[in-house]
C-alpha positions as YAML, in Angstrom:
chain: A
units: angstrom
residues:
- id: 1
  name: MET
  ca: [87.09, -40.90, -26.60]
- id: 2
  name: PHE
  ca: [86.07, -37.93, -28.80]
- id: 3
  name: ASP
  ca: [85.28, -35.83, -25.72]
- id: 4
  name: GLY
  ca: [88.69, -36.37, -24.30]
- id: 5
  name: HIS
  ca: [90.77, -35.97, -27.46]
- id: 6
  name: PHE
  ca: [88.93, -33.42, -29.57]
- id: 7
  name: ARG
  ca: [86.80, -31.28, -27.32]
- id: 8
  name: ALA
  ca: [89.59, -28.79, -26.52]
- id: 9
  name: ASP
  ca: [90.51, -28.45, -30.19]
- id: 10
  name: ALA
  ca: [86.84, -28.01, -31.14]
- id: 11
  name: GLU
  ca: [86.39, -25.27, -28.52]
- id: 12
  name: ARG
  ca: [89.39, -23.39, -29.79]
- id: 13
  name: THR
  ca: [88.12, -23.65, -33.40]
- id: 14
  name: LEU
  ca: [84.60, -22.53, -32.48]
- id: 15
  name: LYS
  ca: [85.71, -19.63, -30.29]
- id: 16
  name: PRO
  ca: [85.33, -16.99, -33.08]
- id: 17
  name: VAL
  ca: [81.94, -18.42, -33.99]
- id: 18
  name: GLY
  ca: [80.87, -18.15, -30.40]
- id: 19
  name: GLN
  ca: [82.03, -14.54, -30.24]
- id: 20
  name: GLN
  ca: [80.03, -13.69, -33.36]
- id: 21
  name: LEU
  ca: [76.86, -15.30, -32.01]
- id: 22
  name: GLN
  ca: [77.34, -13.55, -28.69]
- id: 23
  name: ARG
  ca: [77.40, -10.19, -30.44]
- id: 24
  name: THR
  ca: [74.01, -10.89, -32.02]
- id: 25
  name: GLY
  ca: [72.48, -11.39, -28.62]
- id: 26
  name: VAL
  ca: [72.33, -15.18, -28.77]
- id: 27
  name: ARG
  ca: [72.81, -16.75, -25.32]
- id: 28
  name: ALA
  ca: [74.05, -20.21, -24.42]
- id: 29
  name: ASP
  ca: [70.71, -21.17, -22.89]
- id: 30
  name: HIS
  ca: [68.98, -20.27, -26.18]
- id: 31
  name: LEU
  ca: [71.22, -22.70, -28.07]
- id: 32
  name: THR
  ca: [70.66, -25.47, -25.45]
- id: 33
  name: LEU
  ca: [66.93, -25.04, -25.82]
- id: 34
  name: LEU
  ca: [67.25, -25.10, -29.57]
- id: 35
  name: GLY
  ca: [69.13, -28.37, -29.40]
- id: 36
  name: VAL
  ca: [66.36, -29.93, -27.28]
- id: 37
  name: ALA
  ca: [63.76, -28.70, -29.82]
- id: 38
  name: MET
  ca: [65.79, -30.24, -32.65]
- id: 39
  name: ALA
  ca: [66.08, -33.51, -30.72]
- id: 40
  name: LEU
  ca: [62.33, -33.58, -30.21]
- id: 41
  name: GLY
  ca: [61.85, -33.08, -33.98]
- id: 42
  name: ALA
  ca: [64.35, -35.83, -34.70]
- id: 43
  name: ALA
  ca: [62.60, -38.22, -32.30]
- id: 44
  name: ILE
  ca: [59.21, -37.56, -33.93]
- id: 45
  name: ALA
  ca: [60.66, -38.06, -37.42]
- id: 46
  name: ILE
  ca: [62.39, -41.31, -36.48]
- id: 47
  name: GLY
  ca: [59.31, -42.62, -34.73]
- id: 48
  name: ALA
  ca: [57.31, -41.84, -37.90]
- id: 49
  name: GLY
  ca: [59.73, -43.79, -39.99]
- id: 50
  name: ALA
  ca: [61.32, -40.76, -41.72]
- id: 51
  name: LEU
  ca: [64.83, -41.86, -40.81]
- id: 52
  name: ARG
  ca: [66.71, -39.57, -43.28]
- id: 53
  name: LEU
  ca: [64.79, -36.54, -41.94]
- id: 54
  name: GLY
  ca: [65.61, -37.78, -38.45]
- id: 55
  name: LEU
  ca: [69.26, -37.99, -39.44]
- id: 56
  name: LEU
  ca: [69.25, -34.38, -40.69]
- id: 57
  name: LEU
  ca: [67.65, -33.14, -37.46]
- id: 58
  name: LEU
  ca: [70.10, -35.21, -35.40]
- id: 59
  name: VAL
  ca: [72.95, -33.46, -37.13]
- id: 60
  name: LEU
  ca: [71.32, -30.11, -36.46]
- id: 61
  name: THR
  ca: [70.83, -31.15, -32.85]
- id: 62
  name: ALA
  ca: [74.59, -31.57, -32.45]
- id: 63
  name: LEU
  ca: [75.40, -28.04, -33.66]
- id: 64
  name: PRO
  ca: [73.81, -26.06, -30.78]
- id: 65
  name: ASP
  ca: [75.21, -28.60, -28.35]
- id: 66
  name: VAL
  ca: [78.70, -27.77, -29.55]
- id: 67
  name: LEU
  ca: [78.18, -23.99, -29.80]
- id: 68
  name: ASP
  ca: [76.48, -23.29, -26.47]
- id: 69
  name: GLY
  ca: [79.75, -23.70, -24.59]
- id: 70
  name: ALA
  ca: [81.61, -21.39, -27.03]
- id: 71
  name: VAL
  ca: [78.92, -18.68, -26.65]
- id: 72
  name: ALA
  ca: [78.97, -19.00, -22.81]
- id: 73
  name: LYS
  ca: [82.76, -18.53, -22.75]
- id: 74
  name: ALA
  ca: [82.68, -15.69, -25.27]
- id: 75
  name: SER
  ca: [80.06, -13.82, -23.24]
- id: 76
  name: GLY
  ca: [81.65, -14.61, -19.90]
- id: 77
  name: THR
  ca: [78.48, -16.29, -18.71]
- id: 78
  name: ALA
  ca: [79.94, -19.77, -18.17]
- id: 79
  name: SER
  ca: [78.69, -20.92, -14.74]
- id: 80
  name: PRO
  ca: [77.73, -24.01, -12.74]
- id: 81
  name: ARG
  ca: [74.05, -23.19, -13.48]
- id: 82
  name: GLY
  ca: [74.71, -23.27, -17.22]
- id: 83
  name: ALA
  ca: [76.76, -26.49, -16.93]
- id: 84
  name: PHE
  ca: [73.96, -28.11, -14.98]
- id: 85
  name: PHE
  ca: [71.33, -27.01, -17.49]
- id: 86
  name: ASP
  ca: [73.46, -28.29, -20.42]
- id: 87
  name: SER
  ca: [74.06, -31.63, -18.72]
- id: 88
  name: VAL
  ca: [70.37, -32.20, -17.96]
- id: 89
  name: ALA
  ca: [69.45, -31.15, -21.54]
- id: 90
  name: ASP
  ca: [71.89, -33.70, -22.93]
- id: 91
  name: ARG
  ca: [70.28, -36.51, -20.91]
- id: 92
  name: PHE
  ca: [66.82, -35.42, -21.98]
- id: 93
  name: THR
  ca: [67.93, -35.22, -25.57]
- id: 94
  name: ASP
  ca: [69.32, -38.78, -25.47]
- id: 95
  name: ALA
  ca: [66.09, -40.06, -23.96]
- id: 96
  name: LEU
  ca: [64.02, -38.40, -26.73]
- id: 97
  name: LEU
  ca: [66.20, -39.90, -29.52]
- id: 98
  name: PHE
  ca: [66.14, -43.45, -28.15]
- id: 99
  name: MET
  ca: [62.41, -43.29, -27.48]
- id: 100
  name: GLY
  ca: [61.97, -42.27, -31.13]
- id: 101
  name: VAL
  ca: [64.02, -45.27, -32.23]
- id: 102
  name: ALA
  ca: [62.00, -47.57, -29.93]
- id: 103
  name: TRP
  ca: [58.76, -46.22, -31.39]
- id: 104
  name: HIS
  ca: [60.04, -46.85, -34.94]
- id: 105
  name: LEU
  ca: [61.03, -50.43, -34.12]
- id: 106
  name: SER
  ca: [57.68, -51.09, -32.45]
- id: 107
  name: ALA
  ca: [55.94, -50.11, -35.66]
- id: 108
  name: ASP
  ca: [58.21, -51.92, -38.09]
- id: 109
  name: HIS
  ca: [59.30, -54.99, -36.06]
- id: 110
  name: GLY
  ca: [57.37, -55.17, -32.81]
- id: 111
  name: GLY
  ca: [58.16, -57.70, -30.12]
- id: 112
  name: ARG
  ca: [61.01, -57.48, -27.67]
- id: 113
  name: ILE
  ca: [63.41, -55.73, -30.11]
- id: 114
  name: THR
  ca: [61.90, -52.43, -28.94]
- id: 115
  name: LEU
  ca: [63.67, -52.98, -25.65]
- id: 116
  name: LEU
  ca: [67.04, -52.70, -27.38]
- id: 117
  name: PRO
  ca: [67.18, -48.90, -27.72]
- id: 118
  name: MET
  ca: [65.72, -48.55, -24.18]
- id: 119
  name: ALA
  ca: [68.59, -50.74, -22.87]
- id: 120
  name: VAL
  ca: [71.07, -48.44, -24.64]
- id: 121
  name: MET
  ca: [69.39, -45.45, -23.07]
- id: 122
  name: GLY
  ca: [69.53, -47.04, -19.61]
- id: 123
  name: LEU
  ca: [73.24, -47.77, -19.89]
- id: 124
  name: SER
  ca: [73.85, -44.30, -21.22]
- id: 125
  name: MET
  ca: [72.23, -42.81, -18.17]
- id: 126
  name: LEU
  ca: [74.33, -45.15, -15.99]
- id: 127
  name: ILE
  ca: [77.67, -44.00, -17.35]
- id: 128
  name: SER
  ca: [76.60, -40.34, -17.01]
- id: 129
  name: TYR
  ca: [75.67, -41.07, -13.35]
- id: 130
  name: GLU
  ca: [78.98, -42.82, -12.77]
- id: 131
  name: ARG
  ca: [80.89, -39.72, -13.88]
- id: 132
  name: ALA
  ca: [78.72, -37.29, -11.91]
- id: 133
  name: LYS
  ca: [78.91, -39.34, -8.72]
- id: 134
  name: ALA
  ca: [82.64, -39.95, -9.08]
- id: 135
  name: GLU
  ca: [83.34, -36.27, -9.58]
- id: 136
  name: SER
  ca: [81.17, -35.36, -6.56]
- id: 137
  name: LEU
  ca: [83.42, -37.68, -4.47]
- id: 138
  name: GLY
  ca: [86.61, -36.21, -5.89]
- id: 139
  name: TYR
  ca: [87.45, -38.92, -8.38]
- id: 140
  name: GLU
  ca: [87.84, -38.85, -12.18]
- id: 141
  name: ALA
  ca: [85.63, -40.96, -14.43]
- id: 142
  name: LYS
  ca: [85.93, -39.59, -17.92]
- id: 143
  name: GLY
  ca: [86.63, -41.63, -21.03]
- id: 144
  name: GLY
  ca: [85.37, -44.96, -22.39]
- id: 145
  name: LEU
  ca: [84.69, -46.70, -25.58]
- id: 146
  name: MET
  ca: [81.18, -45.33, -26.19]
- id: 147
  name: GLU
  ca: [80.71, -41.83, -24.77]
- id: 148
  name: ARG
  ca: [77.94, -39.52, -25.91]
- id: 149
  name: ALA
  ca: [79.67, -38.24, -29.01]
- id: 150
  name: GLU
  ca: [80.32, -41.84, -30.18]
- id: 151
  name: ARG
  ca: [76.73, -42.80, -29.51]
- id: 152
  name: ILE
  ca: [75.45, -39.91, -31.63]
- id: 153
  name: ILE
  ca: [77.79, -40.82, -34.50]
- id: 154
  name: VAL
  ca: [76.89, -44.50, -34.45]
- id: 155
  name: LEU
  ca: [73.20, -43.69, -34.23]
- id: 156
  name: ALA
  ca: [73.55, -41.39, -37.27]
- id: 157
  name: LEU
  ca: [75.12, -44.28, -39.21]
- id: 158
  name: GLY
  ca: [72.24, -46.49, -38.27]
- id: 159
  name: LEU
  ca: [69.78, -43.90, -39.49]
- id: 160
  name: LEU
  ca: [71.70, -43.40, -42.74]
- id: 161
  name: PHE
  ca: [71.87, -47.16, -43.46]
- id: 162
  name: SER
  ca: [68.51, -48.16, -42.03]
- id: 163
  name: GLN
  ca: [69.00, -51.86, -42.93]
- id: 164
  name: PHE
  ca: [71.79, -51.94, -40.32]
- id: 165
  name: LEU
  ca: [69.90, -50.04, -37.61]
- id: 166
  name: ILE
  ca: [69.37, -53.03, -35.33]
- id: 167
  name: PRO
  ca: [73.01, -54.33, -35.62]
- id: 168
  name: VAL
  ca: [74.15, -50.76, -34.93]
- id: 169
  name: LEU
  ca: [72.05, -50.68, -31.80]
- id: 170
  name: TRP
  ca: [73.51, -54.00, -30.64]
- id: 171
  name: LEU
  ca: [77.01, -52.54, -31.27]
- id: 172
  name: MET
  ca: [76.05, -49.45, -29.30]
- id: 173
  name: LEU
  ca: [74.72, -51.56, -26.42]
- id: 174
  name: VAL
  ca: [77.92, -53.56, -26.17]
- id: 175
  name: GLY
  ca: [80.13, -50.46, -26.40]
- id: 176
  name: THR
  ca: [78.10, -48.63, -23.79]
- id: 177
  name: ALA
  ca: [78.19, -51.61, -21.45]
- id: 178
  name: ILE
  ca: [81.95, -51.77, -21.78]
- id: 179
  name: THR
  ca: [82.17, -48.05, -21.03]
- id: 180
  name: ALA
  ca: [80.05, -48.52, -17.92]
- id: 181
  name: VAL
  ca: [82.27, -51.33, -16.64]
- id: 182
  name: THR
  ca: [85.43, -49.38, -17.53]
- id: 183
  name: ARG
  ca: [84.33, -46.33, -15.59]
- id: 184
  name: PHE
  ca: [83.23, -48.38, -12.62]
- id: 185
  name: MET
  ca: [86.60, -50.09, -12.39]
- id: 186
  name: LYS
  ca: [88.41, -46.82, -12.85]
- id: 187
  name: VAL
  ca: [86.62, -45.17, -9.93]
- id: 188
  name: TRP
  ca: [86.83, -48.38, -7.85]
- id: 189
  name: GLU
  ca: [90.65, -48.35, -8.18]
- id: 190
  name: GLN
  ca: [90.86, -44.73, -7.24]
- id: 191
  name: ALA
  ca: [88.59, -45.25, -4.25]
- id: 192
  name: THR
  ca: [90.54, -48.33, -3.17]
- id: 193
  name: ASP
  ca: [93.84, -46.46, -3.34]
- id: 194
  name: SER
  ca: [92.48, -43.63, -1.26]
- id: 195
  name: VAL
  ca: [91.34, -45.94, 1.60]
- id: 196
  name: PRO
  ca: [94.77, -46.25, 3.30]
- id: 197
  name: LEU
  ca: [95.24, -42.49, 3.04]
- id: 198
  name: LEU
  ca: [91.89, -41.84, 4.63]
- id: 199
  name: ALA
  ca: [92.67, -44.41, 7.31]
- id: 200
  name: ASN
  ca: [95.99, -42.73, 8.06]
- id: 201
  name: ARG
  ca: [94.29, -39.34, 8.30]
- id: 202
  name: SER
  ca: [91.66, -40.76, 10.59]
- id: 203
  name: ALA
  ca: [94.32, -42.32, 12.83]
- id: 204
  name: GLU
  ca: [96.20, -39.03, 12.93]
- id: 205
  name: ARG
  ca: [93.09, -37.16, 13.94]
- id: 206
  name: GLN
  ca: [92.47, -39.68, 16.74]
- id: 207
  name: ARG
  ca: [96.04, -39.31, 17.98]
- id: 208
  name: ALA
  ca: [95.67, -35.51, 17.89]
- id: 209
  name: ARG
  ca: [92.47, -35.70, 19.93]
- id: 210
  name: ALA
  ca: [94.15, -38.04, 22.40]
- id: 211
  name: ARG
  ca: [97.11, -35.65, 22.77]
- id: 212
  name: SER
  ca: [94.70, -32.78, 23.23]
- id: 213
  name: ARG
  ca: [92.80, -34.67, 26.00]
- id: 214
  name: GLN
  ca: [96.08, -35.58, 27.67]
- id: 215
  name: ASP
  ca: [97.24, -31.94, 27.54]
- id: 216
  name: ARG
  ca: [93.94, -30.80, 29.14]
- id: 217
  name: ARG
  ca: [94.33, -33.40, 31.90]
- id: 218
  name: VAL
  ca: [97.85, -32.31, 32.64]
- id: 219
  name: ALA
  ca: [96.71, -28.66, 32.63]
- id: 220
  name: ARG
  ca: [93.90, -29.40, 35.09]
- id: 221
  name: SER
  ca: [96.24, -31.45, 37.32]
- id: 222
  name: THR
  ca: [98.76, -28.63, 37.39]
- id: 223
  name: THR
  ca: [96.11, -26.10, 38.21]
- id: 224
  name: ARG
  ca: [94.81, -28.18, 41.13]
- id: 225
  name: GLN
  ca: [98.36, -28.61, 42.50]
- id: 226
  name: VAL
  ca: [98.98, -24.85, 42.31]
- id: 227
  name: ARG
  ca: [95.67, -24.21, 44.15]
- id: 228
  name: ARG
  ca: [96.58, -26.70, 46.88]
- id: 229
  name: ARG
  ca: [100.02, -25.12, 47.41]
- id: 230
  name: THR
  ca: [98.41, -21.69, 47.55]
- id: 231
  name: GLN
  ca: [95.88, -22.82, 50.17]
- id: 232
  name: LEU
  ca: [98.54, -24.55, 52.29]
- id: 233
  name: ARG
  ca: [100.97, -21.72, 52.19]
- id: 234
  name: PRO
  ca: [101.05, -20.01, 55.65]
- id: 235
  name: PRO
  ca: [100.16, -16.33, 55.78]
- id: 236
  name: ARG
  ca: [103.02, -13.85, 56.22]
...
């Protein structure tokens, strides 16, 4: 939700900041790597039970993630390579954070509850894959109740109010599952609507090939008839 409604406004707001950073020689890849390093620090802090420090580092993780796009556009270096790197870094960052939460729960609670953040991580990867696969097929799969921005915000609330961390994770799990189902149905409907169109195109291609074969047969028949007439024509 936040990605769809506020990303464009955020990019316009941060454009001057990106231009200033670009003048200092900072590149978008540097900021992406800084975000991964911050996420690693946050995961270690959360796993060690220092949830408030983990919250601080989580907030610092979000800043480079927001600014790297602004710097890339300001420097004119936005490219598919950079977009791919940023997307992979986001997935890696998510994995680090949820592994840190799982480590913390294993130390404080133990048992099967440690699977809860791992389940959230698995569904998070699923919705990212749904979008990537849908876009590779020419469909649109953005949106949902619990996208990455919402997950980060909800996780921050769980770290701030640690007594509610487990309920927050359950909430995140349900919201992420709803998002996964929503995206699946969205792409399913688009793909279903495109089936008749693809069928019509396939039928048209088959008719065109049939006409082409018929035209070639007629041309060959005409050529043979002309040759026969030429051979039968008496010499003058």
